[in-house]
N, C-alpha and C positions, 0 to 999 in steps of 0.2 A: 632520565624524564626523556620519556618517547613519545615522537611528535606523528600525528599523523594527518594531513591536509585531504579533505575529502572534497569533492567537485561532484556537484548533482549539475551536469550541462543541457538546459535545453535549447532550443532552436534560437532564443532572442536573448536570452540568460545563461549564466552562470554563477549558481547559488555555493558558496565553498563557506569552510570552518576548518580550523585549526586546530585540534584537539588534545589533549595531554589524556596517552591512550590509557596507564595505569590508572589514573583514576578517574577520568572518564570528564576531566573538567573540560570544558570549551576554552582557549586563548584567544585566538579572532576569528571573525563569522564576518560575512559580509554580501553582498551581490552585487554583479556588474548586469545591467538590463539595459534593452531597447539595442540589442548587438545586431549590424546591421542597418539598422533605420537612421533616416535625415533628422543629426539632432541627438542621436543617441550615443554610452557611454563608450562604444568601442566598435572599430567598421568591422572585426570578426571576430572570432574565437581566438584567434593567437593574439591579437594586440586586445583583446579581453584578460588574457592570463598574465600577459606581459605587466599590466595594469597592478592585478591581486600582487606581483609579485613585493611591489612598494606598502603595502597594507600589512605585510608579515611580519614588517618588523624587524628584518632582517633573520627570519626564525626559519632553521634549515630541517623538514620534517624525514623521517626515514623513511615514509610512506606516501604514496600520492591511490588515494582511494575512488574509485567513481562508480556512481552507479550507472548502472546499466538498465534497461526497462526488459530488454527478451535477451535471453540464452537459449530458446528452443528445447531441444532435447540433448544438445549439444553439453552444457556446463550445468553441473549439478554442485559447484561450489565454488567461491570466491577466486580468482586468477588471475596470475600472476600475466600483465600481458604480453605478449611479443607477437610479430607480423603475421604466422596462425592466427592466432588469438583475434588479433583485429583483424583481417580475413573475414572470419567465423562472422564476429559482430556485423561487418559488414553485409552479408550474406544473409541475416537474422533481420536484416533492416526490412524487405519485403514481409514479416510479420508484424512489425514494428515500424512504418512508414513516419509517424512524427516523432519516433524518440529515439531508438535505435544510431538514424545517422546526427545529430546534435549530441548525444552520449560519445562518441567516434571523434568528431569535432572537438571536444572537450579533452578527450583522452589524445588525439595529437597535438594540440594546442600545449597540455599541461608538459609532454614529451620535449617541446621545442623550448618552452620556457624553463625547465628543470632538468636540465641534461645529466645523466650520472643518477639519477632518482626513480627508483622500481616503481611503475605504475601499476593497479591492481582493477581489475574488474570484478564488481559484486552485483550479480544479476538477479532481478524481481524475483526471476522465474525459480531462480531455483533451487528453493526452499520446498516446492511444492513436485521436485526429483521423484521425491519417494510415493508418489499419488500409486495406486494399484490397476493394470491397464481397464477395471474396470469403473474406475473413478474418472479417468482421463480421455475416455472412449466416448465421441460420439458416434450414433448409430446409422450413419449414414454409411454410402458404397465404400467398402473398403479401399479400394484401388484408387478413388477419386481422393479418400482423406492423407492416403500417405502420398500420393504426387503431391499435393497441395501444403501438405505439415497441419490437416486439421485436425487438433485435437482440444483439451483441455491445459493449459499450461498454468492458470493463474497466478496472479501478482501480490506484491505489499509482502514480499518473505520477509525480507531485513527485518522488516516491523513485528512479523509473527516469530521470528527468531528471538529478538529481544526481548518482547512481549511474556512468551511462554519463559523464558529464563527468569525473568524477574519475578512472575506470579509463582512460579514456584519455591522460588524464593523467601519471598512475603508469608504462602504457604508452611516455609520449614519442611519442605517434602522433597525428595528427590525427583526430579523432573521426567525422569525412566516411569515413574509408575504411574502418572498425570493421566487423565484424562481431561481435555476442556475444549473450550468450545471459544473462540473468538473473534471479537466483532472489531475489525479496523475500519472505524464511521470517520470517515472525514468529507471532504467533497467529494471524491471518491471512497469509495463504500466497498469492504468483501467482509465474507465471513470466511473460518477456516476451524476445523475439528482437526485437533491436535492428539495425539496418544505417544507418548514416551517421547517429546520432545517430535516427533512425525509429524509429520502434513497427511492425512488420511483424506481429508475433502475439503474443498475451498470453492466460492461461489463465482468467481471471475473464470472465467473461460478461453478461450483462444486468444480472447482480445481483452482489457479491462473494462467492456462493455454490458457482459453476463452480472446476473445477481441480482443483488440489492438495489433498491432504487437510492439516488446519489443525487448531487448539489444539479448538476444537469444531465445527466444520463439516466436513461429509462429504467436499464436493467431488465431482469428478465421480460420477455415478450414473444408474442405465434410470432414464429419467421413468416409467416400465413400473410401476417398485416403488412409486411415491406412488401412480398407480391402485390396486395390488393391497393396499396400506395401505388408503387409503381406503375399498375394498368392506370391508375387515375392519372399519372402523367409526372411522377415525382421523380425527379435524374437521381442516379446515385449518390453522386455531389449531395447534391438535395435530403436525401436520405439520412447521409453520413450525418450532417448537421443537426437535422431534425434527433436523429436519436441520442449523439452525443454533448451538444450546443443547447438545444431547445426542451428538453425532455426533464425529467428528474422533478424534483420538488418546486423547479424553475418552473418546467413546463406546466404543473400543475397548479400553481398559485402565484407565478411571477415572482417569486422570493427565492433565488439561489443561496440564500444563507439560512440555517436553522435557524439561528438567532431572532431572525428577523419574522422568519415561520412561525416562530412557537408566540412572539411579540401579537402579533395580526390575527392567529390564531384566538389568542387569550382576548382580544378586542371584539371577536364575535365573525370575525370572516370566514366566510364559509369553504371556498377554495381553500384557504389554509388549515382547516379541521381536517378538509378530506386528503389533503398531500399528505399531512403527518400521520393521518390515520394509514396510508394507504403505504408507508414509511414503513412504522414499526408492524404491518401485517407481514410486510417481508421478511422481517428481522425475526418475527416469529417464525415463518415460514419455515426460514433455514437453522435455527435454532432445535426444533420440533426433529428436521430431519435430522440434522448432525447429532441428537440425540440416540437416535434409534441406529446410525451407523456405530459409533461409538459405544453403544451398549450400555448409556447412563454417562453421565460425566461428574467431576471431582469440581470442577470449576466454569463458570463463565465469566468472561473476562472483555471490558472494554478500553478500546482507545481509540489515538487520534482527536482531531479536534471535537468533533460533536460526540464521539464516544467517551472522550475525557471532561467534557464541560457540560453537557448535557443531561442534566437530572430529570426534565421531563421526557425525554426518548428512551433513558434506560428504564423508567419506571414504565412506560407506555408498554416498549417491547415483553415485560417481565408481569404484567398485570395477570391476578388470576391462575397464576400458575405453582401457588402452592401443593396443590396435589402432585408435584411431579420435586416438590424436594425443594423449590425457587421461591427464595420471600427475599425482600428487601426490607431494609432495616429505613425507615423513611428520613431519619435524621443525620445519618451516614451520608444516605443517596443526594439530600441537598446538600450539605457543606461542601463547602470550595477547597477545592486543596491542590497543589501542585506533587504533592507524595503519593506514593503507591497506596491503595487502602482498601479494606474490605468494606461492603455498602450492603451487606449483609447481615443477621442476628450472626453469633458465634454460635449459636446451636442450631441451625441453620444444617441441615442432610448437604447441601451445594451452596459453596463458598460464591460469592459473587462480587467481584474486584475492578478497580478501577486503575489500573498498570498506562501511567504517561508512556509513549513510545519516545526512541530516540534512533533514529534510522541511520544516523552521520554519526554515533558511539559507536552503532554495529558495523555500520562499514570499515571504519578505522579499525575496531577489533579484528574484523574477518580478514581485511588487509593487510594485518601484521600477519594474522594467523598461516594466509597463503604465501608468505615471503618465508616462515618458518618452515615452510614443506608440509 
């Protein structure tokens, strides 16, 4: 039995899980919260990691896998942490100032708490390093873009790797021959066009702000709107807060959770109805774009909190697309299940699937593979 300890370190919390890699079974999991806050669980990340040792029940993991948000152009695969890798993650903090620093703090805390156990960094952006230049290049001055590393990177990569593989297993077809469009719909949401197991296009860009409407993030927006708001007096921090924390379905309706939004919509709330319609309109926009990029698809896959659990979103996103070979089985779509499943009729030309994601297991498996070289 090979154990992997998976760490997702944020600025004020550490989520962790101990997994048995071969079976995929979770052994233990937990979270240390309010790190560095008055009355919190720990004074800093090192103290938090020390407290986690006592929760592991004496188990000895073979590897510690860390979620790291931004790997820039430097990392296309899970990588064993060395001093050089640490320095690179620190340098890439310029692209993810809210995420990479606490990710690195988690790595250093784990090194101190578990001496002798190898640490592996698994990057959200790595899966999308297969994007072609025409897919990742923004049409701005090339010298400015190069100087400041402005390009599409994409995120949710570990989720896409896990889900695309599980979708191929569900269809009983080789991943290498499949074209699929995966919608990772959670509080953060993105879409990805995948051909042969490789990312061809994705909706999130240089940051996780671009693309789909999300819980509190705007997604796609005319950049000129920011100039307009700046001229009206909004500061850069205020614009950042507006687009990341006061937009999305929360900004449109006052509801940041899709379950609350759907309930309000069913009760006749007009703002919630509009927010829902905007949300699914954007999903359909990317669905059409990625069907064109792939030249058709074998499967559409929904995953993450909203994608796995909201039949209303799935039905709204795919309504009226029968001419494209996309059909839903209403009974299958409405059924609640924690298992991967097909929600389109068996004879539909294009399979529609719901595949629960498991990013922790994917991080564990990639970490162990990185040790093997």
